[in-house]
Short mmCIF file of the C-alpha atoms (twelve columns), coordinates in Angstrom:
data_MODEL
# 
_entry.id   MODEL 
# 
loop_
_atom_site.group_PDB 
_atom_site.id 
_atom_site.type_symbol 
_atom_site.label_atom_id 
_atom_site.label_alt_id 
_atom_site.label_comp_id 
_atom_site.label_asym_id 
_atom_site.label_seq_id 
_atom_site.Cartn_x 
_atom_site.Cartn_y 
_atom_site.Cartn_z 
_atom_site.pdbx_PDB_model_num 
ATOM 1   C CA . UNK A 1   -5.601  8.008   -33.348 1 
ATOM 2   C CA . UNK A 2   -8.741  5.670   -32.849 1 
ATOM 3   C CA . UNK A 3   -10.392 5.516   -29.601 1 
ATOM 4   C CA . UNK A 4   -12.223 2.055   -28.931 1 
ATOM 5   C CA . UNK A 5   -14.086 0.866   -25.814 1 
ATOM 6   C CA . UNK A 6   -13.582 -2.707  -25.124 1 
ATOM 7   C CA . UNK A 7   -14.902 -5.555  -22.202 1 
ATOM 8   C CA . UNK A 8   -12.869 -8.559  -21.458 1 
ATOM 9   C CA . UNK A 9   -14.461 -11.348 -19.804 1 
ATOM 10  C CA . UNK A 10  -12.345 -12.797 -17.215 1 
ATOM 11  C CA . UNK A 11  -12.329 -15.066 -14.122 1 
ATOM 12  C CA . UNK A 12  -9.508  -12.928 -12.581 1 
ATOM 13  C CA . UNK A 13  -12.011 -10.389 -11.240 1 
ATOM 14  C CA . UNK A 14  -15.492 -10.574 -10.006 1 
ATOM 15  C CA . UNK A 15  -16.570 -8.538  -12.944 1 
ATOM 16  C CA . UNK A 16  -15.499 -8.217  -16.520 1 
ATOM 17  C CA . UNK A 17  -12.576 -5.696  -17.266 1 
ATOM 18  C CA . UNK A 18  -13.718 -2.767  -19.216 1 
ATOM 19  C CA . UNK A 19  -10.713 -0.924  -20.719 1 
ATOM 20  C CA . UNK A 20  -10.154 1.602   -23.635 1 
ATOM 21  C CA . UNK A 21  -7.624  1.660   -26.286 1 
ATOM 22  C CA . UNK A 22  -6.013  4.210   -28.299 1 
ATOM 23  C CA . UNK A 23  -4.484  2.987   -31.310 1 
ATOM 24  C CA . UNK A 24  -2.885  4.766   -34.170 1 
ATOM 25  C CA . UNK A 25  -5.241  5.480   -37.460 1 
ATOM 26  C CA . UNK A 26  -3.074  2.812   -39.867 1 
ATOM 27  C CA . UNK A 27  -3.108  0.144   -36.999 1 
ATOM 28  C CA . UNK A 28  -0.880  -0.936  -34.151 1 
ATOM 29  C CA . UNK A 29  1.179   -3.938  -35.744 1 
ATOM 30  C CA . UNK A 30  4.575   -4.438  -34.035 1 
ATOM 31  C CA . UNK A 31  3.979   -1.128  -31.836 1 
ATOM 32  C CA . UNK A 32  5.010   -1.095  -28.245 1 
ATOM 33  C CA . UNK A 33  2.090   -1.462  -25.661 1 
ATOM 34  C CA . UNK A 34  1.759   1.469   -22.834 1 
ATOM 35  C CA . UNK A 35  -0.502  0.709   -19.967 1 
ATOM 36  C CA . UNK A 36  -2.002  4.216   -18.802 1 
ATOM 37  C CA . UNK A 37  -3.138  3.803   -15.241 1 
ATOM 38  C CA . UNK A 38  -5.804  6.187   -13.990 1 
ATOM 39  C CA . UNK A 39  -5.967  7.281   -10.500 1 
ATOM 40  C CA . UNK A 40  -8.124  5.843   -7.474  1 
ATOM 41  C CA . UNK A 41  -11.745 5.854   -8.334  1 
ATOM 42  C CA . UNK A 42  -11.160 6.667   -12.044 1 
ATOM 43  C CA . UNK A 43  -11.754 4.734   -14.924 1 
ATOM 44  C CA . UNK A 44  -10.967 4.042   -18.449 1 
ATOM 45  C CA . UNK A 45  -12.514 7.436   -19.488 1 
ATOM 46  C CA . UNK A 46  -9.141  8.871   -18.489 1 
ATOM 47  C CA . UNK A 47  -8.159  7.815   -21.971 1 
ATOM 48  C CA . UNK A 48  -10.326 9.646   -23.783 1 
ATOM 49  C CA . UNK A 49  -9.668  12.876  -21.685 1 
ATOM 50  C CA . UNK A 50  -5.766  12.381  -22.309 1 
ATOM 51  C CA . UNK A 51  -6.623  11.598  -26.289 1 
ATOM 52  C CA . UNK A 52  -5.608  14.911  -27.546 1 
ATOM 53  C CA . UNK A 53  -2.435  15.266  -25.456 1 
ATOM 54  C CA . UNK A 54  -1.192  11.964  -26.238 1 
ATOM 55  C CA . UNK A 55  -2.035  12.372  -30.093 1 
ATOM 56  C CA . UNK A 56  0.059   15.820  -29.928 1 
ATOM 57  C CA . UNK A 57  2.918   13.979  -27.940 1 
ATOM 58  C CA . UNK A 58  3.174   11.378  -30.526 1 
ATOM 59  C CA . UNK A 59  2.871   13.642  -33.580 1 
ATOM 60  C CA . UNK A 60  5.223   15.921  -32.154 1 
ATOM 61  C CA . UNK A 61  7.818   13.127  -31.701 1 
ATOM 62  C CA . UNK A 62  7.808   13.235  -27.754 1 
ATOM 63  C CA . UNK A 63  7.196   9.329   -27.948 1 
ATOM 64  C CA . UNK A 64  7.037   7.332   -30.932 1 
ATOM 65  C CA . UNK A 65  3.680   5.693   -31.961 1 
ATOM 66  C CA . UNK A 66  2.472   3.347   -29.508 1 
ATOM 67  C CA . UNK A 67  -0.782  1.388   -28.666 1 
ATOM 68  C CA . UNK A 68  -2.187  2.685   -25.254 1 
ATOM 69  C CA . UNK A 69  -4.676  0.908   -22.881 1 
ATOM 70  C CA . UNK A 70  -6.406  2.142   -19.741 1 
ATOM 71  C CA . UNK A 71  -8.582  -0.556  -17.840 1 
ATOM 72  C CA . UNK A 72  -10.957 0.673   -15.091 1 
ATOM 73  C CA . UNK A 73  -9.749  -0.543  -12.110 1 
ATOM 74  C CA . UNK A 74  -11.628 1.266   -9.396  1 
ATOM 75  C CA . UNK A 75  -9.384  1.544   -6.154  1 
ATOM 76  C CA . UNK A 76  -7.679  -1.708  -7.002  1 
ATOM 77  C CA . UNK A 77  -4.066  -0.107  -6.779  1 
ATOM 78  C CA . UNK A 78  -3.859  -2.716  -9.806  1 
ATOM 79  C CA . UNK A 79  -2.923  -5.564  -7.391  1 
ATOM 80  C CA . UNK A 80  -3.833  -9.110  -6.750  1 
ATOM 81  C CA . UNK A 81  -5.695  -8.995  -3.416  1 
ATOM 82  C CA . UNK A 82  -4.858  -11.171 -0.722  1 
ATOM 83  C CA . UNK A 83  -8.184  -13.183 -1.147  1 
ATOM 84  C CA . UNK A 84  -7.795  -13.676 -4.803  1 
ATOM 85  C CA . UNK A 85  -10.971 -12.119 -5.505  1 
ATOM 86  C CA . UNK A 86  -9.322  -9.266  -7.562  1 
ATOM 87  C CA . UNK A 87  -6.242  -10.270 -9.558  1 
ATOM 88  C CA . UNK A 88  -5.510  -7.142  -11.338 1 
ATOM 89  C CA . UNK A 89  -1.717  -7.625  -11.575 1 
ATOM 90  C CA . UNK A 90  -2.262  -11.246 -13.095 1 
ATOM 91  C CA . UNK A 91  -4.848  -9.756  -15.376 1 
ATOM 92  C CA . UNK A 92  -2.595  -6.940  -16.747 1 
ATOM 93  C CA . UNK A 93  0.347   -9.205  -17.183 1 
ATOM 94  C CA . UNK A 94  -1.566  -12.117 -18.979 1 
ATOM 95  C CA . UNK A 95  -5.280  -12.194 -20.320 1 
ATOM 96  C CA . UNK A 96  -5.573  -8.295  -20.858 1 
ATOM 97  C CA . UNK A 97  -2.193  -7.999  -22.342 1 
ATOM 98  C CA . UNK A 98  -2.715  -10.947 -24.573 1 
ATOM 99  C CA . UNK A 99  -5.974  -9.500  -25.725 1 
ATOM 100 C CA . UNK A 100 -5.062  -6.422  -26.874 1 
ATOM 101 C CA . UNK A 101 -1.870  -8.174  -28.621 1 
ATOM 102 C CA . UNK A 102 -4.532  -10.450 -30.597 1 
ATOM 103 C CA . UNK A 103 -6.764  -7.307  -31.333 1 
ATOM 104 C CA . UNK A 104 -3.975  -4.910  -32.422 1 
ATOM 105 C CA . UNK A 105 -0.881  -6.968  -33.279 1 
ATOM 106 C CA . UNK A 106 1.094   -4.781  -30.640 1 
ATOM 107 C CA . UNK A 107 4.432   -5.949  -29.487 1 
ATOM 108 C CA . UNK A 108 3.747   -6.668  -25.879 1 
ATOM 109 C CA . UNK A 109 7.487   -7.481  -25.448 1 
ATOM 110 C CA . UNK A 110 8.072   -3.998  -25.386 1 
ATOM 111 C CA . UNK A 111 5.818   -2.842  -22.445 1 
ATOM 112 C CA . UNK A 112 5.608   0.233   -20.975 1 
ATOM 113 C CA . UNK A 113 3.712   1.718   -17.803 1 
ATOM 114 C CA . UNK A 114 2.831   4.933   -16.562 1 
ATOM 115 C CA . UNK A 115 0.344   6.257   -14.373 1 
ATOM 116 C CA . UNK A 116 -0.747  9.065   -11.994 1 
ATOM 117 C CA . UNK A 117 -1.387  8.915   -8.040  1 
ATOM 118 C CA . UNK A 118 -3.038  5.050   -7.497  1 
ATOM 119 C CA . UNK A 119 -1.888  4.480   -11.036 1 
ATOM 120 C CA . UNK A 120 1.639   5.615   -10.181 1 
ATOM 121 C CA . UNK A 121 1.832   3.123   -7.373  1 
ATOM 122 C CA . UNK A 122 0.445   0.266   -9.641  1 
ATOM 123 C CA . UNK A 123 2.963   1.281   -12.318 1 
ATOM 124 C CA . UNK A 124 5.913   0.772   -10.023 1 
ATOM 125 C CA . UNK A 125 4.109   -2.287  -8.534  1 
ATOM 126 C CA . UNK A 126 3.791   -3.871  -11.692 1 
ATOM 127 C CA . UNK A 127 7.206   -2.803  -13.136 1 
ATOM 128 C CA . UNK A 128 9.117   -3.905  -9.724  1 
ATOM 129 C CA . UNK A 129 7.658   -7.132  -9.538  1 
ATOM 130 C CA . UNK A 130 7.827   -8.098  -13.365 1 
ATOM 131 C CA . UNK A 131 10.826  -5.843  -14.366 1 
ATOM 132 C CA . UNK A 132 12.065  -8.472  -17.192 1 
ATOM 133 C CA . UNK A 133 8.524   -7.647  -18.945 1 
ATOM 134 C CA . UNK A 134 8.868   -3.866  -18.945 1 
ATOM 135 C CA . UNK A 135 11.201  -1.618  -20.826 1 
ATOM 136 C CA . UNK A 136 10.472  1.350   -18.953 1 
ATOM 137 C CA . UNK A 137 8.357   2.732   -16.344 1 
ATOM 138 C CA . UNK A 138 7.284   6.319   -15.351 1 
ATOM 139 C CA . UNK A 139 5.482   7.112   -12.162 1 
ATOM 140 C CA . UNK A 140 3.828   10.244  -11.308 1 
ATOM 141 C CA . UNK A 141 2.910   11.363  -7.876  1 
ATOM 142 C CA . UNK A 142 2.555   7.858   -6.538  1 
ATOM 143 C CA . UNK A 143 1.172   7.210   -3.164  1 
ATOM 144 C CA . UNK A 144 3.746   4.874   -2.484  1 
ATOM 145 C CA . UNK A 145 3.800   3.567   1.371   1 
ATOM 146 C CA . UNK A 146 7.185   5.448   2.745   1 
ATOM 147 C CA . UNK A 147 7.985   2.840   5.067   1 
ATOM 148 C CA . UNK A 148 9.542   -0.672  5.060   1 
ATOM 149 C CA . UNK A 149 7.738   -2.034  8.035   1 
ATOM 150 C CA . UNK A 150 4.122   -1.429  9.037   1 
ATOM 151 C CA . UNK A 151 5.324   -0.254  12.873  1 
ATOM 152 C CA . UNK A 152 7.221   2.846   10.921  1 
ATOM 153 C CA . UNK A 153 4.122   4.356   9.735   1 
ATOM 154 C CA . UNK A 154 3.978   7.981   10.391  1 
ATOM 155 C CA . UNK A 155 1.125   9.431   12.265  1 
ATOM 156 C CA . UNK A 156 -0.128  11.864  9.208   1 
ATOM 157 C CA . UNK A 157 0.190   8.784   7.069   1 
ATOM 158 C CA . UNK A 158 -2.376  7.076   9.165   1 
ATOM 159 C CA . UNK A 159 -5.169  9.232   8.459   1 
ATOM 160 C CA . UNK A 160 -5.377  7.796   5.028   1 
ATOM 161 C CA . UNK A 161 -4.200  4.374   5.463   1 
ATOM 162 C CA . UNK A 162 -7.568  2.912   5.271   1 
ATOM 163 C CA . UNK A 163 -7.789  4.227   1.315   1 
ATOM 164 C CA . UNK A 164 -4.137  3.315   0.537   1 
ATOM 165 C CA . UNK A 165 -4.034  -0.148  2.182   1 
ATOM 166 C CA . UNK A 166 -7.707  -1.177  3.127   1 
ATOM 167 C CA . UNK A 167 -8.381  -4.814  3.212   1 
ATOM 168 C CA . UNK A 168 -6.314  -5.568  0.050   1 
ATOM 169 C CA . UNK A 169 -3.713  -7.197  2.323   1 
ATOM 170 C CA . UNK A 170 -6.035  -8.603  4.962   1 
ATOM 171 C CA . UNK A 171 -7.643  -7.526  7.913   1 
ATOM 172 C CA . UNK A 172 -5.490  -7.154  9.922   1 
ATOM 173 C CA . UNK A 173 -2.798  -6.622  7.329   1 
ATOM 174 C CA . UNK A 174 -0.768  -9.392  6.487   1 
ATOM 175 C CA . UNK A 175 2.722   -7.724  6.779   1 
ATOM 176 C CA . UNK A 176 4.637   -10.133 4.596   1 
ATOM 177 C CA . UNK A 177 2.108   -10.160 2.011   1 
ATOM 178 C CA . UNK A 178 2.194   -6.266  2.202   1 
ATOM 179 C CA . UNK A 179 5.973   -5.852  1.835   1 
ATOM 180 C CA . UNK A 180 5.720   -8.258  -1.312  1 
ATOM 181 C CA . UNK A 181 3.760   -5.468  -2.886  1 
ATOM 182 C CA . UNK A 182 5.042   -2.452  -1.577  1 
ATOM 183 C CA . UNK A 183 7.463   -0.724  -4.107  1 
ATOM 184 C CA . UNK A 184 10.080  0.124   -1.842  1 
ATOM 185 C CA . UNK A 185 10.272  -3.236  -0.050  1 
ATOM 186 C CA . UNK A 186 10.475  -4.750  -3.538  1 
ATOM 187 C CA . UNK A 187 13.565  -2.951  -4.282  1 
ATOM 188 C CA . UNK A 188 14.896  -3.083  -0.856  1 
ATOM 189 C CA . UNK A 189 14.741  -6.678  -0.592  1 
ATOM 190 C CA . UNK A 190 16.258  -7.700  -4.215  1 
ATOM 191 C CA . UNK A 191 17.876  -4.561  -5.684  1 
ATOM 192 C CA . UNK A 192 19.966  -7.124  -7.997  1 
ATOM 193 C CA . UNK A 193 16.894  -8.033  -9.739  1 
ATOM 194 C CA . UNK A 194 15.895  -4.557  -10.967 1 
ATOM 195 C CA . UNK A 195 19.409  -3.656  -11.837 1 
ATOM 196 C CA . UNK A 196 20.144  -6.642  -13.760 1 
ATOM 197 C CA . UNK A 197 16.693  -6.498  -15.631 1 
ATOM 198 C CA . UNK A 198 17.739  -3.198  -17.406 1 
ATOM 199 C CA . UNK A 199 14.424  -1.632  -16.476 1 
ATOM 200 C CA . UNK A 200 14.474  1.945   -17.104 1 
ATOM 201 C CA . UNK A 201 12.534  3.731   -14.168 1 
ATOM 202 C CA . UNK A 202 11.210  7.527   -13.583 1 
ATOM 203 C CA . UNK A 203 9.587   8.782   -10.330 1 
ATOM 204 C CA . UNK A 204 8.272   12.297  -10.228 1 
ATOM 205 C CA . UNK A 205 5.966   14.373  -7.773  1 
ATOM 206 C CA . UNK A 206 5.088   17.924  -7.134  1 
ATOM 207 C CA . UNK A 207 6.513   19.819  -4.198  1 
ATOM 208 C CA . UNK A 208 3.335   20.623  -2.871  1 
ATOM 209 C CA . UNK A 209 1.508   17.581  -3.396  1 
ATOM 210 C CA . UNK A 210 -1.832  17.848  -1.635  1 
ATOM 211 C CA . UNK A 211 -1.749  14.189  -0.558  1 
ATOM 212 C CA . UNK A 212 1.523   14.793  0.822   1 
ATOM 213 C CA . UNK A 213 3.022   12.180  -1.750  1 
ATOM 214 C CA . UNK A 214 6.332   14.255  -1.898  1 
ATOM 215 C CA . UNK A 215 7.186   12.597  1.332   1 
ATOM 216 C CA . UNK A 216 6.432   9.301   -0.235  1 
ATOM 217 C CA . UNK A 217 7.876   9.596   -3.257  1 
ATOM 218 C CA . UNK A 218 11.048  11.135  -1.745  1 
ATOM 219 C CA . UNK A 219 11.396  7.995   0.678   1 
ATOM 220 C CA . UNK A 220 11.094  5.641   -2.644  1 
ATOM 221 C CA . UNK A 221 13.860  7.666   -4.290  1 
ATOM 222 C CA . UNK A 222 16.194  7.413   -1.410  1 
ATOM 223 C CA . UNK A 223 15.529  3.483   -1.319  1 
ATOM 224 C CA . UNK A 224 16.524  3.171   -4.738  1 
ATOM 225 C CA . UNK A 225 19.331  5.568   -4.457  1 
ATOM 226 C CA . UNK A 226 20.726  3.641   -1.311  1 
ATOM 227 C CA . UNK A 227 20.495  0.349   -3.189  1 
ATOM 228 C CA . UNK A 228 22.287  1.564   -6.234  1 
ATOM 229 C CA . UNK A 229 19.341  1.354   -8.318  1 
ATOM 230 C CA . UNK A 230 19.398  3.843   -11.002 1 
ATOM 231 C CA . UNK A 231 16.597  6.098   -11.909 1 
ATOM 232 C CA . UNK A 232 15.339  9.577   -12.956 1 
ATOM 233 C CA . UNK A 233 13.941  11.590  -10.096 1 
ATOM 234 C CA . UNK A 234 11.949  14.858  -10.757 1 
ATOM 235 C CA . UNK A 235 10.363  17.315  -8.032  1 
ATOM 236 C CA . UNK A 236 8.212   19.713  -9.829  1 
ATOM 237 C CA . UNK A 237 8.470   22.961  -7.986  1 
ATOM 238 C CA . UNK A 238 5.410   24.344  -6.868  1 
ATOM 239 C CA . UNK A 239 3.167   21.530  -8.098  1 
ATOM 240 C CA . UNK A 240 0.294   20.176  -6.501  1 
ATOM 241 C CA . UNK A 241 -1.426  16.547  -6.533  1 
ATOM 242 C CA . UNK A 242 -4.045  18.169  -9.497  1 
ATOM 243 C CA . UNK A 243 -3.780  21.048  -11.584 1 
ATOM 244 C CA . UNK A 244 -1.957  22.911  -14.419 1 
ATOM 245 C CA . UNK A 245 1.289   21.070  -14.153 1 
ATOM 246 C CA . UNK A 246 -0.127  17.757  -15.093 1 
ATOM 247 C CA . UNK A 247 0.058   18.152  -18.818 1 
ATOM 248 C CA . UNK A 248 3.842   19.125  -18.894 1 
ATOM 249 C CA . UNK A 249 4.414   16.348  -16.381 1 
ATOM 250 C CA . UNK A 250 2.704   13.542  -18.391 1 
ATOM 251 C CA . UNK A 251 4.786   14.800  -21.487 1 
ATOM 252 C CA . UNK A 252 7.652   14.701  -19.744 1 
ATOM 253 C CA . UNK A 253 6.829   11.047  -18.716 1 
ATOM 254 C CA . UNK A 254 6.005   10.183  -22.168 1 
ATOM 255 C CA . UNK A 255 9.481   11.575  -23.185 1 
ATOM 256 C CA . UNK A 256 11.287  9.385   -20.552 1 
ATOM 257 C CA . UNK A 257 9.609   6.487   -22.055 1 
ATOM 258 C CA . UNK A 258 10.580  7.121   -25.388 1 
ATOM 259 C CA . UNK A 259 14.312  7.386   -24.337 1 
ATOM 260 C CA . UNK A 260 13.716  3.840   -22.605 1 
ATOM 261 C CA . UNK A 261 12.304  2.576   -26.106 1 
ATOM 262 C CA . UNK A 262 15.253  4.310   -27.998 1 
ATOM 263 C CA . UNK A 263 18.358  4.337   -25.747 1 
ATOM 264 C CA . UNK A 264 21.122  6.653   -26.968 1 
ATOM 265 C CA . UNK A 265 24.570  5.128   -27.708 1 
ATOM 266 C CA . UNK A 266 27.209  5.454   -25.217 1 
ATOM 267 C CA . UNK A 267 28.820  8.817   -24.561 1 
ATOM 268 C CA . UNK A 268 32.499  7.613   -24.642 1 
ATOM 269 C CA . UNK A 269 33.767  11.285  -23.703 1 
ATOM 270 C CA . UNK A 270 31.591  11.503  -20.752 1 
ATOM 271 C CA . UNK A 271 32.521  7.886   -19.669 1 
ATOM 272 C CA . UNK A 272 36.327  8.637   -20.332 1 
ATOM 273 C CA . UNK A 273 35.866  11.924  -17.981 1 
ATOM 274 C CA . UNK A 274 34.027  9.612   -15.216 1 
ATOM 275 C CA . UNK A 275 37.076  6.847   -15.635 1 
ATOM 276 C CA . UNK A 276 39.702  9.474   -15.256 1 
ATOM 277 C CA . UNK A 277 38.028  10.911  -11.874 1 
ATOM 278 C CA . UNK A 278 37.839  7.689   -10.378 1 
ATOM 279 C CA . UNK A 279 41.569  6.891   -11.429 1 
ATOM 280 C CA . UNK A 280 42.521  10.299  -9.862  1 
ATOM 281 C CA . UNK A 281 41.059  9.617   -6.646  1 
ATOM 282 C CA . UNK A 282 42.231  6.091   -6.150  1 
ATOM 283 C CA . UNK A 283 45.826  7.555   -7.042  1 
ATOM 284 C CA . UNK A 284 45.589  9.538   -3.921  1 
ATOM 285 C CA . UNK A 285 44.581  6.697   -2.123  1 
ATOM 286 C CA . UNK A 286 40.802  7.911   -1.747  1 
ATOM 287 C CA . UNK A 287 37.920  5.153   -2.577  1 
ATOM 288 C CA . UNK A 288 35.521  7.524   -4.523  1 
ATOM 289 C CA . UNK A 289 31.704  6.947   -3.825  1 
ATOM 290 C CA . UNK A 290 29.875  4.473   -6.303  1 
ATOM 291 C CA . UNK A 291 28.107  6.311   -9.228  1 
# 
């Protein structure tokens, strides 16, 4: 695959947008576009570091050929700031997407997103706020806010809140604006929108995440579960926020996204089994819980 370093002039940021593109040698015409979002303080250099693993995954059939893009987003959390000076979500969903389509011929209607840490948060925010534009999202070790009201913020979380929330939501924080951008609130406030979109969702985190993000991701999992939003949820036993577990975890995320692109046919035997169980319980006067 060919790694290209690009720069997009835009009025949506205070600077231009530097990004990296990874395109198959025979071009990207008609291929899905995958946003690979780096963690806090990272840059487009992440794509160069991941190039060998991504090429191996594609060549090994873990994921079909895709065009991959990683913008340098600092600690923006990939959102539109409340003051409008940094409009990362708008950029990713319009100008950057269109620039990549123009340059590579990628099929941006088959849009995927994955990311780690801050990029995991950004992946969820982008996909949850724009579910009809994404086929799938695979979020790794996301530092999502583990509460639905600011007053419910746990003490341990407040220690890092300046990095996680900062002034992007206003000073003091505008709670309505925050809630519109917090993945858990987005899901809880309008679950039907996510369900009806057909968006495929994967959450994952290590059980020993050094930033305690296993608490955050578990909270979001419960919100999705309790609101009937189907998703895949993985805890990786013994895994931390960094370290040797990450290549296998990224491989699993890519595999999930490939299934989102290529959904399997219905499993009629399994569906019949489920229907039989439901009918049997109802015949005994017991209403089964929802699937």
